[in-house]
TIKE-811998 format. One record per residue (C-alpha): residue number from 1; x, y, z. Coordinates in nm, 2 decimals, decimal comma. Last residue first. Example, Ala and Ser with C-alpha at 12.3 -4.5 7.8 and 13.67 -1.06 7.14 Angstrom:
BEGIN
nr:2&u:1,37&v:-0,11&w:0,71
nr:1&u:1,23&v:-0,45&w:0,78
This chain:
BEGIN
nr:406&u:-1,46&v:-2,11&w:-0,27
nr:405&u:-1,76&v:-2,34&w:-0,32
nr:404&u:-1,59&v:-2,53&w:-0,60
nr:403&u:-1,87&v:-2,45&w:-0,84
nr:402&u:-1,89&v:-2,09&w:-0,73
nr:401&u:-1,51&v:-2,06&w:-0,79
nr:400&u:-1,55&v:-2,21&w:-1,14
nr:399&u:-1,84&v:-1,98&w:-1,22
nr:398&u:-1,65&v:-1,67&w:-1,12
nr:397&u:-1,34&v:-1,78&w:-1,32
nr:396&u:-1,57&v:-1,82&w:-1,62
nr:395&u:-1,72&v:-1,48&w:-1,56
nr:394&u:-1,37&v:-1,32&w:-1,54
nr:393&u:-1,26&v:-1,50&w:-1,85
nr:392&u:-1,56&v:-1,37&w:-2,04
nr:391&u:-1,49&v:-1,02&w:-1,90
nr:390&u:-1,14&v:-1,04&w:-2,03
nr:389&u:-1,24&v:-1,13&w:-2,38
nr:388&u:-1,52&v:-0,87&w:-2,38
nr:387&u:-1,27&v:-0,60&w:-2,27
nr:386&u:-1,03&v:-0,69&w:-2,54
nr:385&u:-1,32&v:-0,67&w:-2,79
nr:384&u:-1,40&v:-0,32&w:-2,68
nr:383&u:-1,03&v:-0,24&w:-2,73
nr:382&u:-1,05&v:-0,38&w:-3,08
nr:381&u:-1,34&v:-0,15&w:-3,15
nr:380&u:-1,15&v:0,16&w:-3,04
nr:379&u:-1,23&v:0,37&w:-2,73
nr:378&u:-1,24&v:0,74&w:-2,80
nr:377&u:-1,60&v:0,77&w:-2,67
nr:376&u:-1,46&v:0,73&w:-2,32
nr:375&u:-1,59&v:0,43&w:-2,13
nr:374&u:-1,93&v:0,40&w:-1,95
nr:373&u:-1,97&v:0,05&w:-1,83
nr:372&u:-2,17&v:-0,04&w:-1,51
nr:371&u:-2,16&v:-0,38&w:-1,35
nr:370&u:-2,50&v:-0,46&w:-1,21
nr:369&u:-2,62&v:-0,64&w:-0,90
nr:368&u:-2,94&v:-0,44&w:-0,91
nr:367&u:-2,76&v:-0,13&w:-0,80
nr:366&u:-2,41&v:-0,03&w:-0,91
nr:365&u:-2,08&v:-0,21&w:-0,96
nr:364&u:-1,77&v:-0,03&w:-1,09
nr:363&u:-1,54&v:-0,08&w:-1,39
nr:362&u:-1,16&v:-0,08&w:-1,45
nr:361&u:-1,01&v:-0,34&w:-1,68
nr:360&u:-0,66&v:-0,48&w:-1,63
nr:359&u:-0,74&v:-0,85&w:-1,57
nr:358&u:-0,70&v:-0,81&w:-1,19
nr:357&u:-0,95&v:-0,52&w:-1,21
nr:356&u:-1,18&v:-0,74&w:-1,41
nr:355&u:-1,19&v:-1,00&w:-1,13
nr:354&u:-1,26&v:-0,72&w:-0,88
nr:353&u:-1,55&v:-0,58&w:-1,09
nr:352&u:-1,69&v:-0,93&w:-1,14
nr:351&u:-1,69&v:-1,01&w:-0,76
nr:350&u:-1,84&v:-0,67&w:-0,70
nr:349&u:-2,13&v:-0,76&w:-0,94
nr:348&u:-2,20&v:-1,04&w:-0,71
nr:347&u:-2,20&v:-1,42&w:-0,77
nr:346&u:-2,35&v:-1,68&w:-0,99
nr:345&u:-2,68&v:-1,73&w:-0,80
nr:344&u:-2,71&v:-1,35&w:-0,80
nr:343&u:-2,72&v:-1,35&w:-1,18
nr:342&u:-2,52&v:-1,05&w:-1,28
nr:341&u:-2,67&v:-0,74&w:-1,45
nr:340&u:-2,45&v:-0,60&w:-1,71
nr:339&u:-2,52&v:-0,22&w:-1,75
nr:338&u:-2,42&v:-0,02&w:-2,05
nr:337&u:-2,39&v:0,35&w:-2,13
nr:336&u:-2,17&v:0,36&w:-2,44
nr:335&u:-2,47&v:0,40&w:-2,66
nr:334&u:-2,79&v:0,27&w:-2,50
nr:333&u:-2,82&v:0,03&w:-2,21
nr:332&u:-2,91&v:-0,30&w:-2,07
nr:331&u:-2,75&v:-0,65&w:-2,06
nr:330&u:-2,94&v:-0,91&w:-1,86
nr:329&u:-2,89&v:-1,20&w:-1,62
nr:328&u:-2,53&v:-1,27&w:-1,71
nr:327&u:-2,37&v:-1,55&w:-1,51
nr:326&u:-2,52&v:-1,81&w:-1,75
nr:325&u:-2,30&v:-1,66&w:-2,01
nr:324&u:-2,44&v:-1,62&w:-2,36
nr:323&u:-2,13&v:-1,42&w:-2,46
nr:322&u:-2,32&v:-1,28&w:-2,76
nr:321&u:-2,52&v:-1,04&w:-2,54
nr:320&u:-2,20&v:-0,88&w:-2,43
nr:319&u:-2,07&v:-0,87&w:-2,79
nr:318&u:-2,40&v:-0,71&w:-2,91
nr:317&u:-2,39&v:-0,45&w:-2,63
nr:316&u:-2,03&v:-0,35&w:-2,71
nr:315&u:-2,09&v:-0,33&w:-3,08
nr:314&u:-2,41&v:-0,12&w:-3,03
nr:313&u:-2,22&v:0,10&w:-2,79
nr:312&u:-1,94&v:0,13&w:-3,05
nr:311&u:-2,18&v:0,26&w:-3,31
nr:310&u:-2,39&v:0,49&w:-3,08
nr:309&u:-2,09&v:0,64&w:-2,90
nr:308&u:-1,90&v:0,68&w:-3,22
nr:307&u:-2,20&v:0,87&w:-3,36
nr:306&u:-2,18&v:1,10&w:-3,07
nr:305&u:-1,81&v:1,15&w:-3,13
nr:304&u:-1,88&v:1,24&w:-3,49
nr:303&u:-2,17&v:1,47&w:-3,42
nr:302&u:-2,02&v:1,79&w:-3,55
nr:301&u:-2,10&v:1,97&w:-3,23
nr:300&u:-1,94&v:1,73&w:-2,99
nr:299&u:-1,59&v:1,88&w:-2,99
nr:298&u:-1,74&v:2,22&w:-2,98
nr:297&u:-1,93&v:2,13&w:-2,66
nr:296&u:-1,61&v:2,02&w:-2,49
nr:295&u:-1,43&v:2,34&w:-2,61
nr:294&u:-1,71&v:2,55&w:-2,47
nr:293&u:-1,69&v:2,36&w:-2,13
nr:292&u:-1,32&v:2,41&w:-2,11
nr:291&u:-1,34&v:2,79&w:-2,18
nr:290&u:-1,64&v:2,83&w:-1,95
nr:289&u:-1,48&v:2,64&w:-1,66
nr:288&u:-1,16&v:2,84&w:-1,70
nr:287&u:-1,36&v:3,17&w:-1,73
nr:286&u:-1,58&v:3,11&w:-1,42
nr:285&u:-1,94&v:3,02&w:-1,49
nr:284&u:-2,01&v:2,89&w:-1,14
nr:283&u:-1,71&v:2,95&w:-0,92
nr:282&u:-1,86&v:3,19&w:-0,67
nr:281&u:-2,21&v:3,04&w:-0,71
nr:280&u:-2,55&v:3,19&w:-0,76
nr:279&u:-2,91&v:3,22&w:-0,67
nr:278&u:-3,17&v:3,49&w:-0,60
nr:277&u:-2,92&v:3,78&w:-0,59
nr:276&u:-3,01&v:3,92&w:-0,93
nr:275&u:-3,36&v:3,79&w:-1,02
nr:274&u:-3,45&v:3,43&w:-1,11
nr:273&u:-3,80&v:3,36&w:-1,23
nr:272&u:-3,68&v:3,43&w:-1,59
nr:271&u:-3,54&v:3,07&w:-1,60
nr:270&u:-3,88&v:2,91&w:-1,63
nr:269&u:-4,04&v:3,14&w:-1,88
nr:268&u:-3,73&v:3,14&w:-2,09
nr:267&u:-3,73&v:2,76&w:-2,13
nr:266&u:-3,46&v:2,58&w:-1,93
nr:265&u:-3,09&v:2,49&w:-1,89
nr:264&u:-2,93&v:2,41&w:-1,56
nr:263&u:-2,55&v:2,37&w:-1,60
nr:262&u:-2,25&v:2,19&w:-1,47
nr:261&u:-1,88&v:2,22&w:-1,48
nr:260&u:-1,62&v:2,05&w:-1,25
nr:259&u:-1,28&v:2,06&w:-1,42
nr:258&u:-1,07&v:1,82&w:-1,63
nr:257&u:-1,29&v:1,54&w:-1,75
nr:256&u:-1,42&v:1,76&w:-2,04
nr:255&u:-1,61&v:1,97&w:-1,79
nr:254&u:-1,94&v:1,92&w:-1,97
nr:253&u:-1,87&v:1,54&w:-1,95
nr:252&u:-1,99&v:1,55&w:-1,59
nr:251&u:-2,27&v:1,81&w:-1,59
nr:250&u:-2,60&v:1,88&w:-1,76
nr:249&u:-2,94&v:1,95&w:-1,62
nr:248&u:-3,25&v:1,98&w:-1,83
nr:247&u:-3,56&v:2,21&w:-1,86
nr:246&u:-3,90&v:2,23&w:-2,01
nr:245&u:-3,85&v:1,89&w:-2,17
nr:244&u:-3,89&v:1,84&w:-2,55
nr:243&u:-3,95&v:1,48&w:-2,65
nr:242&u:-3,82&v:1,29&w:-2,95
nr:241&u:-3,82&v:0,95&w:-2,78
nr:240&u:-3,44&v:0,88&w:-2,83
nr:239&u:-3,39&v:1,25&w:-2,83
nr:238&u:-3,44&v:1,25&w:-2,45
nr:237&u:-3,09&v:1,09&w:-2,42
nr:236&u:-2,93&v:1,42&w:-2,53
nr:235&u:-2,66&v:1,44&w:-2,79
nr:234&u:-2,77&v:1,09&w:-2,90
nr:233&u:-2,56&v:0,77&w:-2,88
nr:232&u:-2,64&v:0,72&w:-2,51
nr:231&u:-2,33&v:0,92&w:-2,38
nr:230&u:-2,35&v:1,19&w:-2,64
nr:229&u:-2,37&v:1,50&w:-2,42
nr:228&u:-2,63&v:1,37&w:-2,18
nr:227&u:-2,69&v:1,05&w:-2,00
nr:226&u:-2,49&v:1,12&w:-1,68
nr:225&u:-2,59&v:1,48&w:-1,61
nr:224&u:-2,90&v:1,45&w:-1,83
nr:223&u:-3,15&v:1,50&w:-1,55
nr:222&u:-3,48&v:1,58&w:-1,73
nr:221&u:-3,71&v:1,84&w:-1,59
nr:220&u:-4,07&v:1,82&w:-1,71
nr:219&u:-4,26&v:2,12&w:-1,56
nr:218&u:-4,62&v:2,07&w:-1,47
nr:217&u:-4,90&v:2,26&w:-1,64
nr:216&u:-5,13&v:1,96&w:-1,60
nr:215&u:-5,19&v:1,87&w:-1,96
nr:214&u:-4,83&v:1,95&w:-2,05
nr:213&u:-4,70&v:1,73&w:-1,77
nr:212&u:-4,92&v:1,44&w:-1,88
nr:211&u:-4,83&v:1,48&w:-2,24
nr:210&u:-4,45&v:1,48&w:-2,16
nr:209&u:-4,50&v:1,17&w:-1,94
nr:208&u:-4,68&v:0,99&w:-2,22
nr:207&u:-4,40&v:1,07&w:-2,47
nr:206&u:-4,15&v:0,97&w:-2,20
nr:205&u:-4,30&v:0,63&w:-2,15
nr:204&u:-4,34&v:0,55&w:-2,52
nr:203&u:-4,09&v:0,25&w:-2,50
nr:202&u:-4,07&v:0,12&w:-2,15
nr:201&u:-3,81&v:0,28&w:-1,92
nr:200&u:-3,44&v:0,20&w:-1,94
nr:199&u:-3,26&v:0,11&w:-1,62
nr:198&u:-2,88&v:0,14&w:-1,61
nr:197&u:-2,87&v:-0,01&w:-1,26
nr:196&u:-3,02&v:0,26&w:-1,03
nr:195&u:-2,70&v:0,46&w:-1,05
nr:194&u:-2,77&v:0,52&w:-1,41
nr:193&u:-3,15&v:0,56&w:-1,44
nr:192&u:-3,21&v:0,63&w:-1,81
nr:191&u:-3,40&v:0,94&w:-1,91
nr:190&u:-3,35&v:1,07&w:-1,55
nr:189&u:-3,65&v:1,23&w:-1,39
nr:188&u:-3,77&v:1,55&w:-1,22
nr:187&u:-4,14&v:1,60&w:-1,24
nr:186&u:-4,23&v:1,96&w:-1,17
nr:185&u:-4,44&v:2,21&w:-0,98
nr:184&u:-4,73&v:2,00&w:-0,84
nr:183&u:-4,96&v:2,22&w:-0,63
nr:182&u:-5,28&v:2,14&w:-0,83
nr:181&u:-5,20&v:1,77&w:-0,77
nr:180&u:-5,00&v:1,51&w:-0,96
nr:179&u:-4,96&v:1,17&w:-0,81
nr:178&u:-5,22&v:0,99&w:-1,02
nr:177&u:-5,07&v:1,12&w:-1,34
nr:176&u:-4,72&v:1,00&w:-1,23
nr:175&u:-4,86&v:0,66&w:-1,14
nr:174&u:-5,02&v:0,63&w:-1,49
nr:173&u:-4,68&v:0,71&w:-1,64
nr:172&u:-4,51&v:0,41&w:-1,48
nr:171&u:-4,15&v:0,38&w:-1,61
nr:170&u:-4,00&v:0,48&w:-1,27
nr:169&u:-4,24&v:0,42&w:-0,98
nr:168&u:-4,35&v:0,74&w:-0,81
nr:167&u:-4,17&v:0,97&w:-0,57
nr:166&u:-4,26&v:1,26&w:-0,34
nr:165&u:-4,11&v:1,59&w:-0,24
nr:164&u:-4,27&v:1,90&w:-0,07
nr:163&u:-4,11&v:1,88&w:0,27
nr:162&u:-3,73&v:1,92&w:0,33
nr:161&u:-3,56&v:1,62&w:0,49
nr:160&u:-3,52&v:1,55&w:0,86
nr:159&u:-3,31&v:1,35&w:0,82
nr:158&u:-2,95&v:1,24&w:0,74
nr:157&u:-2,92&v:0,94&w:0,96
nr:156&u:-3,00&v:0,68&w:0,68
nr:155&u:-3,12&v:0,86&w:0,36
nr:154&u:-2,85&v:0,74&w:0,12
nr:153&u:-2,84&v:0,40&w:0,28
nr:152&u:-3,22&v:0,35&w:0,24
nr:151&u:-3,22&v:0,41&w:-0,14
nr:150&u:-3,56&v:0,58&w:-0,22
nr:149&u:-3,40&v:0,92&w:-0,28
nr:148&u:-3,60&v:1,24&w:-0,29
nr:147&u:-3,49&v:1,35&w:0,06
nr:146&u:-3,14&v:1,28&w:-0,05
nr:145&u:-3,20&v:1,55&w:-0,32
nr:144&u:-3,29&v:1,81&w:-0,06
nr:143&u:-3,00&v:1,71&w:0,17
nr:142&u:-2,75&v:1,71&w:-0,11
nr:141&u:-2,63&v:1,38&w:-0,24
nr:140&u:-2,69&v:1,38&w:-0,62
nr:139&u:-2,98&v:1,31&w:-0,85
nr:138&u:-3,00&v:0,94&w:-0,83
nr:137&u:-3,34&v:0,79&w:-0,88
nr:136&u:-3,46&v:0,44&w:-0,78
nr:135&u:-3,82&v:0,57&w:-0,74
nr:134&u:-3,89&v:0,86&w:-0,98
nr:133&u:-3,92&v:1,22&w:-0,88
nr:132&u:-4,22&v:1,45&w:-0,80
nr:131&u:-4,19&v:1,81&w:-0,68
nr:130&u:-4,45&v:1,99&w:-0,48
nr:129&u:-4,50&v:2,36&w:-0,43
nr:128&u:-4,69&v:2,46&w:-0,11
nr:127&u:-4,45&v:2,72&w:0,04
nr:126&u:-4,63&v:3,01&w:-0,13
nr:125&u:-4,96&v:2,91&w:-0,28
nr:124&u:-4,92&v:2,77&w:-0,63
nr:123&u:-5,00&v:3,04&w:-0,89
nr:122&u:-4,83&v:2,88&w:-1,19
nr:121&u:-4,60&v:3,18&w:-1,25
nr:120&u:-4,47&v:3,31&w:-0,92
nr:119&u:-4,52&v:3,01&w:-0,68
nr:118&u:-4,47&v:2,73&w:-0,93
nr:117&u:-4,19&v:2,91&w:-1,11
nr:116&u:-4,02&v:2,96&w:-0,77
nr:115&u:-4,05&v:2,60&w:-0,69
nr:114&u:-3,93&v:2,48&w:-1,03
nr:113&u:-3,63&v:2,72&w:-1,03
nr:112&u:-3,52&v:2,61&w:-0,68
nr:111&u:-3,54&v:2,25&w:-0,78
nr:110&u:-3,35&v:2,31&w:-1,10
nr:109&u:-3,08&v:2,49&w:-0,91
nr:108&u:-3,05&v:2,20&w:-0,67
nr:107&u:-3,02&v:1,97&w:-0,97
nr:106&u:-2,74&v:2,19&w:-1,12
nr:105&u:-2,57&v:2,19&w:-0,78
nr:104&u:-2,58&v:1,81&w:-0,76
nr:103&u:-2,42&v:1,79&w:-1,10
nr:102&u:-2,13&v:2,00&w:-0,99
nr:101&u:-2,00&v:2,35&w:-1,08
nr:100&u:-2,28&v:2,58&w:-1,18
nr:99&u:-2,39&v:2,76&w:-1,50
nr:98&u:-2,74&v:2,89&w:-1,56
nr:97&u:-2,86&v:2,85&w:-1,91
nr:96&u:-3,15&v:3,02&w:-2,11
nr:95&u:-3,36&v:2,95&w:-2,41
nr:94&u:-3,31&v:2,57&w:-2,46
nr:93&u:-3,27&v:2,39&w:-2,79
nr:92&u:-2,99&v:2,17&w:-2,66
nr:91&u:-2,71&v:2,26&w:-2,91
nr:90&u:-2,80&v:2,63&w:-2,94
nr:89&u:-2,85&v:2,67&w:-2,56
nr:88&u:-2,51&v:2,52&w:-2,48
nr:87&u:-2,34&v:2,72&w:-2,76
nr:86&u:-2,49&v:3,05&w:-2,63
nr:85&u:-2,40&v:2,97&w:-2,27
nr:84&u:-2,03&v:2,90&w:-2,36
nr:83&u:-2,01&v:3,21&w:-2,59
nr:82&u:-2,14&v:3,43&w:-2,30
nr:81&u:-1,91&v:3,28&w:-2,04
nr:80&u:-1,57&v:3,33&w:-2,21
nr:79&u:-1,54&v:3,71&w:-2,23
nr:78&u:-1,60&v:3,77&w:-1,86
nr:77&u:-1,87&v:3,97&w:-1,68
nr:76&u:-1,80&v:4,10&w:-1,33
nr:75&u:-1,96&v:4,01&w:-0,99
nr:74&u:-2,00&v:3,66&w:-1,14
nr:73&u:-1,69&v:3,54&w:-0,97
nr:72&u:-1,36&v:3,64&w:-1,12
nr:71&u:-1,15&v:3,32&w:-1,13
nr:70&u:-0,86&v:3,26&w:-1,37
nr:69&u:-0,75&v:3,48&w:-1,66
nr:68&u:-0,48&v:3,44&w:-1,91
nr:67&u:-0,25&v:3,15&w:-1,81
nr:66&u:-0,55&v:2,95&w:-1,69
nr:65&u:-0,72&v:3,02&w:-2,02
nr:64&u:-0,44&v:2,88&w:-2,23
nr:63&u:-0,39&v:2,59&w:-1,98
nr:62&u:-0,75&v:2,48&w:-1,99
nr:61&u:-0,80&v:2,52&w:-2,37
nr:60&u:-0,47&v:2,33&w:-2,44
nr:59&u:-0,57&v:2,05&w:-2,20
nr:58&u:-0,91&v:2,02&w:-2,38
nr:57&u:-0,75&v:1,99&w:-2,72
nr:56&u:-0,48&v:1,75&w:-2,59
nr:55&u:-0,73&v:1,51&w:-2,43
nr:54&u:-0,60&v:1,44&w:-2,08
nr:53&u:-0,81&v:1,12&w:-2,02
nr:52&u:-1,06&v:1,03&w:-2,29
nr:51&u:-1,33&v:1,25&w:-2,44
nr:50&u:-1,62&v:1,11&w:-2,24
nr:49&u:-1,43&v:1,14&w:-1,91
nr:48&u:-1,73&v:1,26&w:-1,70
nr:47&u:-1,95&v:0,96&w:-1,78
nr:46&u:-1,92&v:0,79&w:-1,44
nr:45&u:-1,55&v:0,86&w:-1,41
nr:44&u:-1,50&v:0,70&w:-1,75
nr:43&u:-1,60&v:0,36&w:-1,61
nr:42&u:-1,45&v:0,13&w:-1,87
nr:41&u:-1,09&v:0,26&w:-1,83
nr:40&u:-0,86&v:0,00&w:-1,98
nr:39&u:-0,58&v:-0,05&w:-1,74
nr:38&u:-0,20&v:-0,02&w:-1,75
nr:37&u:0,04&v:-0,14&w:-1,48
nr:36&u:0,32&v:0,10&w:-1,39
nr:35&u:0,33&v:0,01&w:-1,02
nr:34&u:0,16&v:0,34&w:-0,92
nr:33&u:-0,13&v:0,26&w:-1,15
nr:32&u:-0,18&v:0,36&w:-1,51
nr:31&u:-0,50&v:0,46&w:-1,69
nr:30&u:-0,60&v:0,41&w:-2,05
nr:29&u:-0,88&v:0,52&w:-2,28
nr:28&u:-0,71&v:0,84&w:-2,37
nr:27&u:-0,41&v:0,91&w:-2,14
nr:26&u:-0,41&v:0,87&w:-1,77
nr:25&u:-0,16&v:0,87&w:-1,49
nr:24&u:-0,12&v:0,80&w:-1,12
nr:23&u:-0,40&v:0,56&w:-1,03
nr:22&u:-0,39&v:0,37&w:-0,70
nr:21&u:-0,56&v:0,03&w:-0,71
nr:20&u:-0,75&v:-0,17&w:-0,44
nr:19&u:-1,10&v:-0,03&w:-0,52
nr:18&u:-1,19&v:0,28&w:-0,33
nr:17&u:-1,43&v:0,26&w:-0,03
nr:16&u:-1,57&v:0,61&w:-0,02
nr:15&u:-1,73&v:0,81&w:0,27
nr:14&u:-1,45&v:0,72&w:0,50
nr:13&u:-1,35&v:1,08&w:0,57
nr:12&u:-0,98&v:1,14&w:0,49
nr:11&u:-0,69&v:1,17&w:0,73
nr:10&u:-0,59&v:0,82&w:0,80
nr:9&u:-0,73&v:0,64&w:0,50
nr:8&u:-0,61&v:0,91&w:0,25
nr:7&u:-0,27&v:0,92&w:0,43
nr:6&u:-0,23&v:0,54&w:0,40
nr:5&u:-0,33&v:0,57&w:0,03
nr:4&u:-0,06&v:0,84&w:-0,03
nr:3&u:0,20&v:0,63&w:0,15
nr:2&u:0,13&v:0,35&w:-0,09
nr:1&u:0,00&v:0,00&w:0,00
C-alpha cells in the first residue's frame, strides 16, 4: 500500500471505499497505477471522461485560459461565459442557461427554479409547491435530493428532509398522473437511471410523461448529467423518444474530464423567475470552466463523437449479449452507457469488478447487482473486444469458484 493511500485512509473521511488500485496517470482510454500497470478505463468517471483522459485539445483550452484569466466570480462579466452559454442553448434547444459546478448543484438549481416558477407563475400558494421524482433515482447527495431518494443507505441518519417531495415508480406514467395535484411544480427524472442499474423505461413512457406534464401545467425536468452529451448515442438521451422537456441539467462530460462544470438549462419562462441575488455560485461560470466547457461542446458539435458512442455502444452491447454466459442475467443500455446485471446465484457484481481489475479493466458495480460500463468515446473496436475477452474469462473464473464453493 502506498503512503498516499495510507494518508487518505488516516486523514480522509471514510465516505468512499476505493478499489485496491492507485491511479497516477491517464491518457485516452488508458490509466496507469503506481506500479506501472496499464488498465482499460471502462468507467470513464461515471461519464465525466467522455473525451478520454487528458485530451490535448481540452488540456490546451485549460492551460491557455488558466494563463490568461482565472477566477472572477460573477460580480463581473468575462469574455468566455457568453459564448459558452450560447453554444449550450443552441445545441440543446433551450432558451437560457445557468452555470454551476457539480451535477448536484445543477439539480438544486432546478429544484429552486421549479419551486419559484410554481409560486410566481403557476400560482401555487407560497410554500406549497410539490416536486415529484422517480423511485430508484440518483440526482446527487445534497439534503434536498437525498430526501427524494428511495435508497435506504442514502437517507439513513440524514433527516429531517425538506417537505414537498414525493416519488412514483420509474416507467409508470399512470402513477405519475395519479400523483399530480394542483400544487405540483415539476417532475424530475433521468432518461435512463444510471445509479439505479442502467434502467431504461418502457418505449413510449417519456412521450406519455410529456403529455401528462403539459396537460397539468407541470414542468418536465430531465436530469441528463450522466446520460447527456452523447453518452447514449444521441446528444441528449431524451432525443431517443423525441420529447422536448422544459428544462435539463448537464454536468460530468461538460467539464471535459478536467474541471467540474454543470448547468441548468430551461425555457425562458422558467429561467426568468431568477432575479439578481436569488441564486449563484462563486465558481459557477468562471472563465476556466467556460473555456473548457465550450471546447467540450465544440468537440461534440459535428456529431462524430456522438455517432461513435452509438456505433461502439451497439458493438459492445452485441458482444456482451453474444457471450451467452449463465452468469449474465441481462444486458441493458444505449450507446456507451451499458449495465451488465449478474445472476445472484452466480455471484455479485463486485466479484466481477474485482476480477476485471485483476485483468486490467476498470469498472464499478451499481444497484441491481449490475456492472456499469461508460468508457470514453475514443475507445476503439479492438479495445472493446479486449474488454469482452477479459470479461468472459472473469465470468468463467467466477463460475468455477462458485462450483468449488470457494
